[in-house]
N, C-alpha and C positions, 0 to 999 in steps of 0.2 A: 695730726701728726702724731699721736699716739698709736690710732689705727694702720698708720704707712709703716711706722718703725714696727710693731708686730707683725705685721705681713709679711714683710723684709725677712724677720729674725726664724718664722715657719717657713717661708721658701727656701731658707739657707740652709734649716735643718733639714727639708726634705731632699733638697739635693744634695747632701752629705749621707745621707743614710742611701739612697738611691744607688751613690754610688760606692758606699761600702757594700750593699748588695750585690751588685755588678761584682766588686772584690773576693767577696763571700764564693759568688759560682766559681769565678774563675781558678779560687783556693782548691775548690773541689774536686775539680776536674785533673787540676793540676796534682793535687795530691792521687787521684785513682791511677794514675799512668804508672806504669811498673815497665821495666826492662827486663827483668827476671822473668814476667809474666808472657812478655814477646818472644825471649830467648828462648822458652820452652814449648809457645807453638813453633817455632821456625822447626824445632826437632820432630813433633808431631806432623807438620805438614811433608816434612821428608822423608817419614814412614807410609804414610798416605799414600803419597806418590810414586815409594817402592812396592807396596801392594800391587795399587792400581797396576802399576807397570806388569808383577806378577800376572795380575788376570788376563794378560794377550797372551800368556801360552796354551789357555786352555782349548785354542783353537783343535788341539786334538779331538776332546769331545765332537767336533764338529762332524767328523766321517767317522768315528766311533759306534760300533754295533754296541750299544748297552745292552748287557747278558744280567748283569748283577749289580745290586744299589743298597745303601745302609739301609737298614729297617727305619720306617717312616721317611722316607726319601721319595720324590717324586721328580725326575730330568725328563722335562721339552725341550725341542728343539725346532728352529723354522725362520720365520722372517717377521720381522718388524710390520705391521695392520695399519691403517691409516687412524687408529685411536693412538695410537705409540705404543701398543704393548708386544707381547712375541706371539704369535700366533703358529700354534703347533703343524707342521707341516707331515704329510700319508708318510712322506719317505724322512726318517732321520737320519739318512747318513747322506741326502743330498746334497753336491756343491754347493749350491745356490741359497743353504740353508746360512741366515746372518744372525741368530741369536739365541743363546743356551738361558735357561732358566729350571733353577733347582728350587725345589721349595721342600721345607721339613716341616713335619706336620705331630700335634704331641697333643697332651689333655692335659687341664690343669690339675697344678700341683704333683704333676708325675713323679718328678725329682724327690717328690715325700712317699711314693709308694702308695700313692691315690687315686691312680687310674680309674680305677673300678666304679668310682662314688659317681662319676661323670659331673663332674664339675663345673666343665667347659670344656673348648677346647682352641687353641692356638694355632697359627701356621706362619712360617716367614720364609720370603723368598729371595735371591739375591736372581737377576735377569744383566747378561752380558748382551750387548748388542753390539755387535763388530760393523767396520765400516763397511765389508766387504765378504763374500761368501772363501770357500776355501781356495786356497795358491798353489796346495799344493798335487801330487801326481795320485792323491788318491790311501794313501799309506797313513793311517793316523798318526802313526808317532814319529812322521817326516814332515807332519804341517806345521810351516814357520807359524810365529806370533803373528797376531792380526792386530791392527790395532784399533779400539776403544772409542765408539761413539760416544755410548753413555755407559750406565750404570745403573742401577733400578732397586733398591732395597724396599721392600714394604713386610707389614708385621701384622696383624690381626688378633687379639684373644679377646675371646667371650668368657667371662668369668659369670656363671650361673647362678651361682653363691650369692654375689655382691649384687647379681644383675646388670652387670655393668659390660661394655664394650671399650674395646683401647686398640687406636689406629694409628701406625706412621707408615710415611710410604718415603724417601729421602732418592733424590734423583741425582745424579753426579753427570749433569752434560759434558764436563770437560777433563776427564779424570788423567790425562798428561798433561794438565795446566800447571805453572806454575801459582803461588800464593806470596809473591813477593810485595813489599810495600803495607802490610798489616799495620792500625793502631790497636792499639787497646779497648778504642771505640767504634770501630768498622774492620770487616774481615779486609781480605786480599780478593785479586781477580778471580783464583780458585774459588774461593768461597762465594764469592756472585755467581756461580755456576752450578752450586750445590744448593737445592731449595728441599728444606724441608714441610710435610704435611704431617699436624698431630689432630687428634679430635679424640674425645670419649666422652662417655655417656651411656642414658638406658638403650637397652636392642634398637629402641627406636630409633638409633641416631643415623643421621643423614650422614655418609661418607661423601665429599666429592672432592678426592685432591688433584681434578685436573684443574679446578675454578673460584674454589672457596678461599679468600684471603684471609690475613691476620686484622683484627680490627687494631685499631690504638688502646682504645678498652681494655681491650683481651689477649696480651702480647701472648706470643707460642701460641696460642688454638689459629686452627685452618693452614695456610700456606705462608711461607716466609721464606727467605733468603740467611743461608747460614752469616752471610757476609753482616745482617743489619744484629746479632749477637752480640750482646757486649764481653770482653775478657778485659776487665779491670783488674785491678788489687784487689778488692773486696766481693769481687763477682766474675771470677774469670771462667765464665759459664762456655765461651769455647773450645779452649782447654777441656774443660772435664766431658763435652759431648765429644771430642776428638782422640782424648785418650781413654776416658771410661766405655766408649762405645763405636766410635767407628772405626778405629784402629783396629781393636780384638775382632769385630764382625767380619770384616776385611780378613784378616787373618783367618779367619773360622772356615768363612767359604771357599778362602784358596785354598786350606788344605782339604777340606770336603771333596773341592774341583778334581785334585792335584788324586787323590785318595784314589776318587770313582773311576779317575781313567786310569792309574795303575791295576787297579781291580780286574777291569776288562783286558787290561793286556796280558796280565796272565791268564786270565782262562783265554784268549786268545792263541798265547802260547802252548798253552796245555794241550792243544791238539797237536801237535808236534812231538807232544811225548807220547800219546796218545797211537799216533800212528809207527813212531819206533818202535814202539812194546809191538803192534802188529807184526811189524817186520821181522822181529827179532823170533814170535811166532810161527812165523813163515818157515822156519829152518826145521821145524819139530817133526816137517814130515815130507 
C-alpha cells in the first residue's frame, strides 16, 4: 500500500512539473511578443518597398551610353544567364538587355588611409534584373520605369591581415511584394522571398550561395530566409537587419545609379554646347 501511495504522489508531482514547464514556455513566448517592434518593422517594410520602387527608374541606364563613372566602380549590362547571373552583353545599349550590374571595389581599411599597405580587398555589387528589355524609343531619358524581377546584392571582403574571408549574398525575388502578417517569430510574405547567404572563414573557404543551406546547429551560416529571423522584444534581429543595413544599402545604390545616369546625361548635353560654340565661331569669317 505504501508503495502504491508513493508512486501516486510522485506521478502527481511530475504531472504538475510538466504542466508548470509548459506554462513557463508559454509565458516566455508571450513575454517576447512586442507590438512596438512589429510597428517599427511595418515602417521599415514600407521604406524598403519605396526604395525598391525607385530602382524601377534606372531603366534609363539600359539604353544610355556610359562615358563616365565614379572612381572604383564598374557598370555592366546584359541578360540573365542559366546560372541566374547578369551576363555582360557585347552591345551595352541594346534594347533587349534586361539587367544592370553596378560593382564598387575598394581596399581594406581605405577609410583610414591605409590602402597602400595592401591589407586586403573588398567588393560589393548590386544587380537589378528587369522583367523585360527597353520599352522606349531609344532616348534613355524617356525610358519608362520597368518592373523588376529580382534584386541581388553581394559583397566579399578578403582581410589579408587576419587571414579571413567574409561573404554575403542577399536576393530579393519579389521586390514589389507586400509584407503583411508578420509576427515576432515569423516574417511576412516579402521576407519569404528574401534569401540571405553568409559565410566567413579562412581564404580556403568554400562559397556556394546557390546550394549551401544553414544548419540547425549553426544558424545564420549558409543560406536562409529573412522570414525565419527572430524579431522579438529582446532579439529584434529582423528590425536590426532592415534598419541597419537593407534600407541604407538600397538607398546607397539607388543614389549611385541615379548619379551615374545624371552625370552621363550631362556629358551627352555637353555636345550641344560644343556644337553651339562652333556655330558662333563660324561667324568670325
